[in-house]
C-alpha positions as CSV (number, residue, x, y, z in Angstrom):
1,M,105.0,95.0,80.9
2,A,103.1,94.7,84.2
3,L,106.2,95.0,86.3
4,P,108.3,98.3,86.4
5,P,111.7,98.0,84.7
6,L,115.2,97.2,86.2
7,G,117.2,100.4,87.1
8,P,118.0,103.1,89.6
9,S,114.7,102.4,91.5
10,G,116.2,99.6,93.4
11,R,114.0,97.0,91.5
12,E,116.6,94.2,92.1
13,A,116.3,94.7,95.7
14,E,112.5,94.5,95.5
15,D,112.5,91.5,93.6
16,A,115.0,89.5,96.0
17,Q,112.8,90.9,99.1
18,W,109.6,89.8,97.3
19,L,110.7,86.4,96.6
20,E,112.4,86.0,99.9
21,L,108.9,86.8,101.6
22,T,106.6,85.3,99.1
23,G,108.5,82.1,98.2
24,K,107.5,79.8,95.3
25,S,104.3,81.3,94.9
26,G,105.5,84.7,94.4
27,M,107.8,83.7,91.3
28,G,106.7,84.4,87.8
29,I,105.6,81.0,86.1
30,N,107.7,80.0,83.0
31,V,106.1,77.3,81.1
32,S,107.1,75.4,77.9
33,P,105.7,76.3,74.6
34,V,104.0,72.9,74.6
35,H,102.0,73.9,77.7
36,R,100.9,77.3,76.0
37,L,100.1,75.3,73.1
38,R,98.0,72.8,75.2
39,I,96.0,75.4,76.9
40,S,95.1,77.4,73.7
41,G,91.9,77.1,71.9
42,P,88.3,78.4,71.9
43,G,86.6,79.3,75.0
44,P,83.4,77.9,76.1
45,S,80.5,78.7,73.8
46,S,78.1,79.5,76.7
47,L,78.0,79.6,80.3
48,T,75.4,77.3,82.2
49,A,75.0,79.4,85.2
50,L,77.4,81.4,87.3
51,P,78.0,81.5,91.2
52,K,76.8,83.9,93.6
53,D,79.1,86.1,95.4
54,N,78.5,86.0,99.2
55,R,81.5,88.3,99.8
56,P,80.9,91.5,101.3
57,V,81.9,94.8,98.9
58,N,84.0,97.6,99.9
59,R,82.0,100.5,98.0
60,A,84.8,103.1,98.9
61,R,87.4,101.2,96.9
62,G,84.9,100.5,94.1
63,E,84.2,104.4,94.0
64,A,87.8,105.1,94.0
65,I,88.6,102.9,91.1
66,L,85.6,104.4,89.1
67,A,87.4,107.6,89.5
68,G,90.5,106.2,88.3
69,K,92.3,105.9,91.7
70,W,93.9,102.8,92.4
71,K,95.9,101.6,95.7
72,F,97.2,98.4,97.2
73,G,98.9,98.9,100.4
74,V,101.1,101.9,100.1
75,S,101.3,101.9,96.4
76,H,98.8,104.0,94.2
77,I,98.3,105.1,90.7
78,E,95.5,107.3,88.8
79,T,94.4,106.6,85.3
80,P,92.5,108.9,83.0
81,E,88.9,108.8,82.6
82,G,88.1,105.9,80.4
83,H,91.8,104.4,80.5
84,S,92.6,100.9,81.9
85,P,95.6,100.5,84.1
86,W,97.0,97.7,82.0
87,G,100.2,98.4,80.3
88,P,102.1,101.0,81.9
89,A,104.6,100.0,84.6
90,F,103.0,99.4,88.1
91,P,104.8,101.1,90.9
92,S,105.5,97.9,92.9
93,I,105.5,94.0,92.5
94,H,102.9,93.7,95.4
95,F,100.6,96.3,93.6
96,T,101.0,94.2,90.3
97,D,100.1,91.0,92.2
98,R,97.0,92.5,94.0
99,I,95.6,94.2,90.8
100,H,95.8,91.2,88.8
101,R,93.7,89.1,91.2
102,F,90.7,91.3,90.5
103,H,89.6,91.1,94.1
104,W,88.3,94.6,93.7
105,L,86.1,93.6,90.8
106,R,83.0,93.2,93.0
107,D,83.6,96.4,94.6
108,L,83.2,98.2,91.2
109,A,80.4,96.1,90.0
110,S,78.4,97.1,93.2
111,L,78.1,100.6,92.1
112,G,75.4,99.9,89.8
113,P,75.2,100.4,85.7
114,A,78.2,102.9,85.7
115,G,80.5,100.5,87.9
116,Q,79.2,97.4,85.9
117,S,80.1,98.9,82.6
118,R,83.5,99.9,83.8
119,A,84.1,96.4,85.2
120,R,83.5,95.0,81.8
121,A,85.6,97.3,80.1
122,L,88.5,96.6,82.6
123,V,88.0,92.9,81.9
124,V,88.1,93.2,78.2
125,A,91.1,95.4,78.4
126,W,92.8,92.9,80.6
127,A,92.1,90.1,78.0
128,E,93.4,92.1,75.2
129,A,96.9,92.8,77.0
130,Y,97.2,89.5,79.0
131,G,94.8,87.2,77.9
132,K,97.0,84.7,76.1
133,W,99.9,84.6,78.8
134,E,102.1,86.7,81.1
135,N,104.6,85.0,83.2
136,F,103.6,87.1,86.5
137,A,99.9,87.5,85.9
138,W,99.2,83.8,85.3
139,R,100.9,82.5,88.4
140,L,98.6,79.6,89.4
141,S,97.4,81.4,92.7
142,V,96.7,84.6,90.8
143,T,94.9,82.7,87.9
144,A,92.5,81.1,90.4
145,D,91.7,84.2,92.0
146,R,91.0,86.1,89.1
147,L,88.9,83.3,87.5
148,I,86.9,82.9,90.7
149,N,86.3,86.8,90.8
150,W,85.3,87.1,87.2
151,L,82.8,84.3,87.4
152,C,81.3,85.6,90.9
153,A,80.8,89.0,89.2
154,G,77.8,87.2,87.6
155,P,75.4,88.1,84.6
156,S,76.1,91.7,85.0
157,L,79.6,91.0,83.7
158,F,79.2,88.3,81.1
159,A,75.6,88.8,79.7
160,P,76.4,92.2,77.9
161,F,79.4,90.9,76.2
162,E,79.0,90.5,72.3
163,G,81.3,90.3,69.2
164,E,85.0,90.5,69.4
165,A,84.9,91.4,73.3
166,R,83.0,88.3,74.2
167,I,85.3,86.2,72.0
168,A,88.4,87.5,73.7
169,V,87.0,87.1,77.3
170,M,85.5,83.7,76.7
171,E,88.9,82.4,75.1
172,T,91.0,83.5,77.9
173,L,88.5,82.2,80.6
174,G,89.0,79.0,79.0
175,R,92.6,79.1,78.5
176,Q,93.0,80.0,82.4
177,L,90.7,76.9,83.4
178,R,92.7,74.7,81.2
179,H,95.9,76.2,82.7
180,L,94.6,75.5,86.3
181,H,93.4,72.0,85.3
182,F,96.8,70.9,83.9
183,S,99.1,72.6,86.3
184,G,97.3,73.1,89.6
185,V,98.6,70.2,91.2
186,E,102.2,72.0,91.0
187,E,101.1,74.9,93.5
188,T,102.9,74.2,96.7
189,D,101.2,76.8,99.0
190,P,98.0,75.1,100.7
191,V,95.8,78.3,100.5
192,S,96.6,78.8,96.9
193,R,95.9,74.9,96.4
194,F,92.4,75.5,97.8
195,R,91.6,78.4,95.9
196,I,92.7,76.4,92.6
197,A,90.4,73.8,93.5
198,V,87.5,76.1,93.9
199,A,88.3,77.8,90.6
200,L,88.3,74.5,89.0
201,C,84.7,73.7,90.6
202,L,83.4,76.8,89.7
203,G,84.7,77.1,86.3
204,G,84.0,73.5,85.3
205,A,80.3,73.8,86.4
206,A,79.8,77.1,85.0
207,T,81.0,76.4,81.5
208,D,79.4,74.0,78.9
209,D,82.4,71.9,78.3
210,G,83.7,71.9,81.8
211,R,83.0,68.4,83.1
212,K,86.5,67.3,83.3
213,S,87.5,70.4,85.3
214,L,84.7,70.0,87.5
215,D,85.5,66.6,88.5
216,A,89.2,67.5,88.8
217,G,88.3,70.4,90.9
218,L,85.9,68.3,93.3
219,A,88.5,65.8,93.8
220,M,91.2,68.4,94.6
221,L,88.8,70.3,96.9
222,E,88.3,67.3,98.8
223,A,91.7,66.4,99.3
224,E,92.6,70.0,100.5
225,C,89.8,70.2,102.8
226,T,91.0,67.0,104.1
227,A,94.4,68.5,104.6
228,Q,93.5,71.8,105.8
229,I,90.4,71.7,107.9
230,L,91.1,70.3,111.4
231,P,88.8,67.9,113.0
232,D,87.8,70.8,115.4
233,G,86.7,72.9,112.6
234,G,89.7,75.1,112.5
235,H,92.1,75.9,109.6
236,A,95.5,74.3,109.7
237,S,97.1,77.7,109.4
238,R,95.5,78.4,113.0
239,S,94.3,81.7,110.8
240,P,90.4,82.6,111.9
241,E,90.2,84.8,108.8
242,A,91.5,81.7,106.4
243,L,88.7,79.6,108.1
244,A,86.0,82.2,107.1
245,E,87.6,82.4,103.6
246,A,87.3,78.7,103.2
247,M,83.7,78.3,104.5
248,L,82.6,81.2,101.9
249,D,84.2,79.1,99.0
250,I,82.8,75.9,100.1
251,Q,79.3,77.5,100.3
252,T,79.7,79.1,96.8
253,V,80.7,75.8,95.2
254,E,77.8,74.0,96.8
255,E,75.2,76.5,96.0
256,L,76.3,76.6,92.3
257,L,76.1,72.8,92.2
258,L,72.7,72.5,93.8
259,R,71.4,75.4,91.5
260,L,72.6,73.2,88.4
261,G,70.7,70.1,89.7
262,L,74.2,68.4,90.2
263,N,74.8,66.2,93.2
264,A,76.9,68.2,95.7
265,P,79.6,66.0,97.4
266,S,78.5,65.3,101.0
267,F,81.9,66.4,102.4
268,L,80.9,69.8,101.5
269,T,77.8,69.8,103.8
270,K,79.4,67.8,106.6
271,L,82.6,70.2,106.9
272,Q,80.5,73.3,107.3
273,A,78.7,72.5,110.7
274,R,82.0,72.0,112.6
275,M,83.8,75.1,110.5
276,A,80.9,77.2,111.6
277,A,81.2,76.0,115.4
278,M,84.8,77.0,115.1
279,L,84.3,80.4,113.4
280,S,81.7,81.2,116.1
281,F,84.3,80.5,118.8
282,F,86.7,83.1,116.9
283,Q,83.9,85.5,116.4
284,Q,83.5,88.6,118.6
285,A,80.8,90.8,119.8
286,D,81.4,93.4,116.9
287,G,80.7,90.5,114.5
288,G,84.6,90.5,113.6
289,L,87.2,87.8,114.3
290,L,90.2,87.4,116.4
291,P,93.1,88.7,114.4
292,A,95.8,86.1,114.4
293,N,98.2,84.2,112.5
294,G,98.1,86.0,109.1
295,G,94.5,87.0,109.2
296,G,92.7,90.2,110.0
297,D,89.8,91.1,112.1
298,S,87.0,90.8,109.5
299,S,85.7,94.2,109.9
300,N,84.8,94.0,106.3
301,G,82.2,91.5,107.0
302,V,83.7,88.4,105.8
303,A,82.9,86.4,109.0
304,Q,79.4,87.5,109.1
305,A,78.9,86.6,105.4
306,A,80.4,83.1,106.2
307,M,78.1,82.6,109.4
308,R,74.9,83.8,107.4
309,P,73.7,80.5,105.9
310,H,74.2,78.8,109.6
311,G,71.9,81.3,111.5
312,S,72.5,81.6,115.1
313,V,75.6,79.5,116.2
314,N,77.1,80.3,119.7
315,S,79.9,78.1,120.6
316,K,80.1,77.2,124.2
317,F,83.4,75.7,124.3
318,S,86.3,77.6,125.9
319,F,89.6,75.7,124.5
320,A,90.0,74.6,120.8
321,R,92.3,71.9,121.4
322,L,93.5,71.4,118.0
323,S,93.4,74.9,116.7
324,A,95.0,75.7,120.1
325,Y,93.3,79.0,121.5
326,Q,91.9,79.6,124.8
327,R,88.9,81.7,125.2
328,I,87.6,83.3,128.4
329,Q,84.0,84.6,128.5
330,A,83.3,86.6,131.9
331,E,80.2,88.4,131.2
332,G,80.8,90.8,128.5
333,L,84.6,90.6,128.8
334,T,86.5,88.2,126.3
335,V,89.9,87.2,126.6
336,Y,91.7,85.1,124.1
337,L,95.2,83.3,124.7
338,D,97.3,81.9,121.6
339,A,97.9,78.6,123.1
340,G,99.6,76.8,120.2
341,P,103.1,76.7,118.5
342,G,103.6,77.4,114.7
343,P,101.5,75.1,112.6
344,E,102.8,72.0,110.9
345,R,104.4,72.7,107.5
346,P,103.5,73.6,105.0
347,N,100.7,75.6,106.6
348,G,102.9,78.2,108.2
349,A,103.7,80.6,105.4
350,H,101.8,83.4,107.1
351,A,101.6,82.2,110.8
352,H,103.1,84.2,113.7
353,A,105.3,83.8,116.5
354,G,102.6,84.8,119.0
355,A,102.6,82.0,121.7
356,L,100.8,83.1,125.0
357,A,99.6,86.4,123.2
358,M,96.5,87.7,124.8
359,T,93.7,90.1,123.2
360,V,91.0,91.6,125.4
361,D,87.5,92.8,124.4
362,D,84.9,94.5,126.4
363,G,81.7,93.7,124.3
364,P,81.8,95.2,120.9
365,D,84.7,97.3,122.1
366,R,88.5,96.0,121.0
367,L,90.8,96.9,124.0
368,I,94.1,95.0,123.8
369,T,95.0,93.2,120.3
370,S,97.9,92.2,118.1
371,C,99.3,94.4,115.3
372,G,97.0,92.1,113.1
373,S,97.6,91.6,109.3
374,N,95.6,91.7,106.0
375,T,96.1,90.2,102.3
376,D,96.5,93.9,100.9
377,L,99.6,94.5,103.1
378,E,103.0,94.5,101.5
379,P,105.0,91.5,102.3
380,V,107.6,93.2,104.3
381,L,104.8,94.6,106.7
382,R,103.0,91.2,106.9
383,D,106.4,89.8,107.9
384,A,107.0,92.6,110.5
385,A,103.3,91.4,111.9
386,R,104.7,87.9,112.5
387,R,107.2,88.7,115.1
388,T,106.5,88.4,118.7
389,A,107.0,91.9,119.5
390,A,104.0,92.8,117.3
391,H,101.8,90.7,119.7
392,S,100.5,91.3,123.3
393,V,103.1,89.1,125.1
394,L,106.7,89.2,126.3
395,S,109.8,89.3,124.1
396,L,113.1,88.4,125.3
397,N,116.3,90.3,124.0
398,G,114.4,91.6,121.2
399,E,114.1,87.9,120.0
400,D,111.0,85.9,118.6
401,S,109.6,83.2,120.9
402,A,109.6,80.7,117.8
403,V,112.4,80.3,115.3
404,F,111.6,81.2,111.8
405,T,113.2,78.4,109.5
406,F,113.2,78.0,106.0
407,D,110.5,75.6,104.5
408,P,111.6,74.2,101.1
409,A,108.2,73.0,100.1
410,T,106.9,76.7,100.0
411,G,110.1,78.6,99.8
412,V,109.2,80.8,102.7
413,R,110.3,80.9,106.5
414,V,107.8,79.4,109.0
415,P,107.7,79.7,112.9
416,E,108.8,76.4,114.7
417,G,108.0,76.2,118.3
418,P,108.1,77.3,120.6
419,D,109.0,74.0,122.5
420,Q,107.7,72.8,125.8
421,L,104.4,75.0,125.3
422,A,101.9,73.8,128.1
423,I,98.5,75.5,129.2
424,R,96.3,74.8,132.1
425,R,92.9,76.4,133.2
426,M,90.8,76.3,136.3
427,E,88.5,78.1,138.3
428,E,89.8,79.6,141.6
429,G,86.6,81.1,143.6
430,D,85.1,84.1,141.6
431,Q,87.9,84.0,138.9
432,Y,89.4,82.0,135.9
433,L,92.9,81.4,135.9
434,V,94.8,80.3,132.7
435,E,98.4,79.5,132.9
436,G,100.7,78.9,130.2
437,Q,104.5,78.7,129.6
438,H,106.9,77.6,126.9
439,G,110.7,77.2,126.4
440,G,111.0,79.2,123.3
441,W,114.4,81.1,124.8
442,R,115.6,78.1,126.9
443,V,118.3,76.9,124.5
444,R,119.2,80.6,123.7
445,H,119.1,82.0,127.2
446,G,118.2,79.2,129.7
447,L,114.9,80.6,130.7
448,I,111.4,79.6,130.7
449,Y,108.5,81.9,130.0
450,R,105.3,81.8,132.1
451,R,102.2,83.8,131.8
452,R,99.3,83.6,134.4
453,L,96.0,85.4,133.9
454,Y,93.4,85.8,136.5
455,V,89.9,86.9,135.0
456,A,87.2,88.2,137.4
457,M,83.9,86.2,136.4
458,N,82.2,89.3,136.7
459,G,84.3,90.7,133.8
460,G,85.6,93.8,135.6
461,R,89.4,93.0,136.0
462,I,92.1,91.0,134.8
463,T,95.3,90.4,136.8
464,G,98.4,89.3,135.0
465,E,101.9,87.9,135.9
466,D,104.8,87.4,133.6
467,S,107.8,85.8,134.7
468,L,111.0,84.3,133.4
469,S,112.8,81.5,135.3
470,R,115.6,79.1,135.1
471,P,114.5,75.6,135.1
472,M,114.9,73.5,138.6
473,S,116.9,71.0,136.5
474,E,119.7,73.4,135.6
475,T,122.2,75.2,137.6
476,A,122.6,78.8,137.7
477,S,126.0,78.6,136.1
478,S,124.6,77.0,133.1
479,F,123.9,80.2,131.3
480,P,126.7,82.7,132.6
481,G,126.6,86.2,131.6
482,G,124.7,89.4,132.4
483,L,121.1,90.6,132.8
484,I,118.9,89.9,129.7
485,P,116.4,92.8,128.5
486,F,112.7,91.9,128.1
487,E,109.8,93.8,127.1
488,I,106.1,93.0,127.8
489,R,103.8,94.6,125.2
490,F,100.0,95.4,125.2
491,H,99.0,96.8,121.8
492,L,95.9,98.9,121.9
493,H,93.3,98.8,119.4
494,P,93.1,102.1,117.3
495,D,89.7,103.0,118.7
496,V,90.8,103.2,122.3
497,Q,91.4,106.5,123.6
498,M,94.1,107.0,126.4
499,A,94.8,109.3,129.5
500,D,97.6,109.6,131.7
501,G,97.3,108.2,135.2
502,P,98.2,109.7,138.5
503,D,101.8,108.0,138.2
504,D,104.1,106.6,135.7
505,R,102.9,103.1,136.3
506,T,99.1,104.0,135.4
507,V,97.1,104.6,132.2
508,F,93.4,105.1,131.6
509,L,91.9,103.5,128.4
510,G,88.5,104.8,127.1
511,L,86.3,102.5,124.9
512,P,84.1,104.5,122.4
513,R,81.1,102.2,122.0
514,R,80.2,101.3,125.7
515,H,81.9,104.7,127.0
516,R,83.7,102.6,129.7
517,V,87.0,103.5,131.1
518,W,89.6,100.8,132.0
519,R,92.7,101.4,134.2
520,F,96.1,99.7,133.2
521,R,98.6,99.5,136.0
522,S,101.9,97.7,136.5
523,E,104.1,97.3,139.3
524,T,107.0,98.7,137.5
525,L,107.6,101.5,135.1
526,L,105.0,101.7,132.2
527,S,105.7,103.6,128.8
528,V,103.4,104.5,126.2
529,E,104.6,104.0,122.6
530,N,103.5,104.2,118.9
531,S,102.4,101.1,117.2
532,R,100.3,100.1,114.1
533,Y,97.3,98.2,113.5
534,W,97.0,96.2,110.2
535,G,94.1,94.0,111.1
536,G,91.5,96.0,109.3
537,E,91.3,97.0,105.6
538,V,93.6,99.8,106.0
539,A,96.6,100.5,108.1
540,Q,96.1,102.6,111.1
541,R,98.2,104.5,113.9
542,A,97.9,102.8,117.3
543,R,99.5,102.7,120.8
544,Q,101.2,100.3,122.9
545,L,101.8,99.9,126.4
546,V,105.1,98.6,127.0
547,I,106.8,97.4,130.4
548,R,110.4,97.1,130.2
549,G,112.7,95.1,132.4
550,V,116.0,92.8,132.6
551,A,115.9,89.2,133.6
552,D,118.6,87.3,135.7
553,P,119.3,84.1,133.8
554,G,119.9,82.4,137.3
555,A,116.6,83.4,138.9
556,D,113.8,81.3,139.7
557,G,111.1,83.8,138.4
558,S,109.3,84.0,141.9
559,Q,110.2,87.9,142.5
560,A,111.4,90.9,140.6
561,P,113.1,91.5,138.1
562,N,112.2,88.2,136.5
563,R,108.5,88.6,137.7
564,V,106.2,91.4,136.6
565,R,102.6,91.9,137.7
566,W,100.1,94.1,136.2
567,A,96.2,94.8,136.4
568,L,93.6,95.9,133.9
569,S,90.4,96.9,136.0
570,R,87.2,98.5,134.9
571,V,86.7,101.7,136.4
572,E,83.3,102.1,138.1
573,P,82.1,105.5,138.9
574,G,83.1,106.7,142.4
575,V,85.7,104.0,142.6
576,Q,89.4,105.0,143.8
577,G,92.7,103.7,142.5
578,E,94.0,100.3,143.4
579,S,97.3,98.6,143.1
580,A,98.5,96.2,140.7
């Protein structure tokens, strides 16, 4: 079996936690004998063409796998030379999930003849071990990912197959395609549904008898694009990385259809222009993306790969109304503000409670960010990254600004709110002003949170003000009680170097690429604490600046303790210190 046995290892608790955090898509799929009979049969006799894989490769991971070293998240195993990992118990459910998806196949195949030979051997070994059925490995989303990754491996994977190996691989390929064709509509997770549609399109187009699967896939893909791609070009999950992944999938489907001489539906072409414009909005000077709402920073090159067919696209707009982000561009300084609540159901399975959180970048240097997330991260850590405290924003009483509630459609918790979220933006003299507020804690504590950011047009300074206030319509006695603790966090990117300032309210932040120094100064006590950054392909240690205070539930937010001011300013040679 692929899963470790029950026992003193705490597998029961791991199972419960896995299902709580992954929902219906994480459950093993039990099907009737009739379904297994229905999907059985011979595989395609030939492949008409194979899709081109435009995704970047991780050669370091490929080299590790070639050496028998497998790692997903914190779990890892080693296999003897020439042995496959299939058969023995895997160290965790998360590891099991990731290895069966075969996202690693392109990394291994990129290493030339040795890597391609090993990739073929592992696919054959998988077909022998799991090619007919396995409840966990044949979950719909996993099957879709695996089928796409196999097909995108191209001729280097399929052409050398012969004899029994070819029969086994082609048979399970046909079986998996029929499984998705007959059961794909049962998947509840939107992103997984999108991938199922893509797998049906690619599998149907690539196989000599796949016309019905292709037609079903195109119909499903059009429906999912309509449901998931917003009119402004963003993704309904509000994840920039999900948008980049969807673009790559659409491009792969369109390219294969055109190469086969088939008519590519017009929606594939029409969507891409506005998706590219929105992805350009999220793309930062280092070529990566804003890490937000379950997505990473695209330091692996996914965003650049998605944008490559579109040439130079430079989005000039500063507010993505439906995707709900503000962007301030001040010379080389880029500031993003999350201006939206949790996405509409069922698109919030990985969304974050990060309303009014900000990120700051100085050219290609990332300065202030969030903890980020990535798909190889264990579900418990992905869940931790969703919390308000994992973002550069205020959190009150240790509580999230959104309320996480159970979504029966997907079986996971999704962020609802915050309520009364409003944003305004204007220019004042030589600076931009973005002001936002929400009532995420109003019901619980009677306070409205407001954030003001003043960004100098020359890109040299940001002045911030965070405040908590009682609404004027409510009396001070409406929420009796003592002072309420709060924290304002500023998560630093792992590349940022830090030095103590002259007092306990000031720190200096060094940027490695531009060799610039920024000064962060608070009007109250500032502490430096450990953090984690999960936005890249590997988890990294990081630091965070934290301003702690207590709020009076009856105050109007115009002065301390309910109001905190801070400043982030670029240090120019010869310039002395300044107050917040």
